[in-house]
N, C-alpha and C positions, 0 to 999 in steps of 0.2 A: 503494499500499499506506500504509495507515494503521493503527498501532500504540496500545494501549489503554495511555497512559503515566498514565492518574489518579492512580494507586498512588504517583508522585513527586511529582507538584504539590499533592498536601495528603494529610494523615494523618490527616483526616475525612472524613466519605461524606456525602451528604446523601439521608437517605431521601424515601420518596412526601409525609411527612407535613411536610416541611420541616426536620426534627429532625439537625441534627447527633450523626452516629455516632464516637467514637473505636476506636481502633485494636483494644479489647481487645473492642469488639461484634464486630467485623468478623470477627478472626481467631483460631485458636485459639492457646494460648500457642507450642506450635512453630512455627507458621505465623507468628508475630510476630515469633519470634526469627530465623527466615528471612527474614522479610521487612525487620527492619530491619539483619543481618547485609550480604544483599545491597545497601541501601542506602545503607550506610555504603560499600561498596568503589565503588557506583557514583561516590559523589559524591566520595574520594579519589581516583580515577583522572581525574574530569573535572577538581577540582583542580588535580593536576599537568599534567595537557594543557595547558590552560589556562594554567599558570605558564611550563610549556616554552616554547610559542609566545609570552609576551608576554615571557620572555629573549633570544628568538631576536629578536625585533622591537626591541628595546631597546639590548641589547649593540650592535648596530651603528652606533647614532646616537651612543652614548657614544664609544667609538671614532674617529669623525670628528669629534668635537667633540676629544679629546684630539690627533688629528693633527695640525687647525687651529690648536690651541695649542701643543703642542710644538713644532710648525715653526720660531713663530718663537720661540722661546726660545733664548738662547745656548749653551746647552747640544744644542740637534738637531745639533751637528757629530758628536757621540757616537752618533747613533742611524743605526743603519745601511741603516735601511729610509728614510732622508730622504737618504742618499748620493748627491749628484748630481739630487737633485730640483728641479724651477723652482717657482715658486709655480704657474704655470699646470698642470702634472703634478699638483701636489697637489688640487687644485682639480678635477681632471678623475677620481683616484683617489678624493675626496672624493665626489663624485659619482657613481659606481661602489657604492661604500658604503652611500649614500642609497638609490640604488636598487633596490639589495639589500635594504635595510632594509623599503622601502615593497613588496617582496614579503613578506617576510614578517609586515608591517603586515594583511596582505590575507590572507594564511592565517590570522592570527589571526581576524578578523574572521568570515572562512568558517568558521571551527573553532567560534565563538561563536556562529553563527549555526546550522551541523547540530545543535549541542546545544542551545539553545534548541527546535529544530522539534522531533526524536527524541525527547529526552527531557524540554523545557519547565522547562529549567535554566537560572539566569538568571546566564550565565560573567562576565557585569563583577562582580556581588555577590560570588560566589568567588572572582575575585581581587582584590578588596576586602576581602577577609576572611583571604586567606592574607598579603597584602602588610600587613596589620596586626595579626594574632595572630601570626605567624612573621617579621617583619619582619628583625629583629635577625639570624638565621641565615639568611634568605635574602641581605639585604644583605652580610652579612660574607662570605658563600660568591662573591656577584658581584665583591666590591671584592676579592679574595685572588685571584680566577682573573682579576683586568682588571690587577690590578698585576703579576701572574709573567708574563701575556702579556706587558704592554709593557715589563717589563724584558730579557725575551730577546735582541732585537734590539739593545741595547747594547756598543758597542764593549767597554768594560771589562769586562764581564762574562764575553769570551772565546769569544763567538760569533764563527766565523770558518764563514761561508757558501761561501768558494772551495777550501775544505777544504786549504790551502797552510800554512797556521800557521805564519807568517811572525815572528809573536812566541817562537815555541818555540825556532827557528833562528837568532837574533840575539842579539849576543854583551852582559851586562850592562855 
């Protein structure tokens, strides 16, 4: 099943005389408005999809790097997820995270391939556009969530996964 997606690939059409025609000569005004709204929606949805897939592929790599670095810092004794963890177990856990990231990267590449095949849209260009024009917003949100997630397992934040709450029952 092939789809005619030529209207997504270009806003100009070549007629029989090899002349380029603009949207004004191809569509009526209401058709142009509908075309532009539809195209804008498709571009927004595909941008969002590619950004989500990119985030899912990159954040596990950042987490793996953080884990390796934080494990070797002196304050790692306060991180509950590192309690009783040996260097070999850390390498094993990081391997699992990187395997997951590889699967997410594969998902990103497949999504980009499907978008290119079905719509003729260059997903790497879209991703670059979003990361360039919305860099502050995207990076600030990613860093905020990353910092929040990294602070949760700290002992002095009050997280007690045993639900015994020993700190509440000890006398000062």
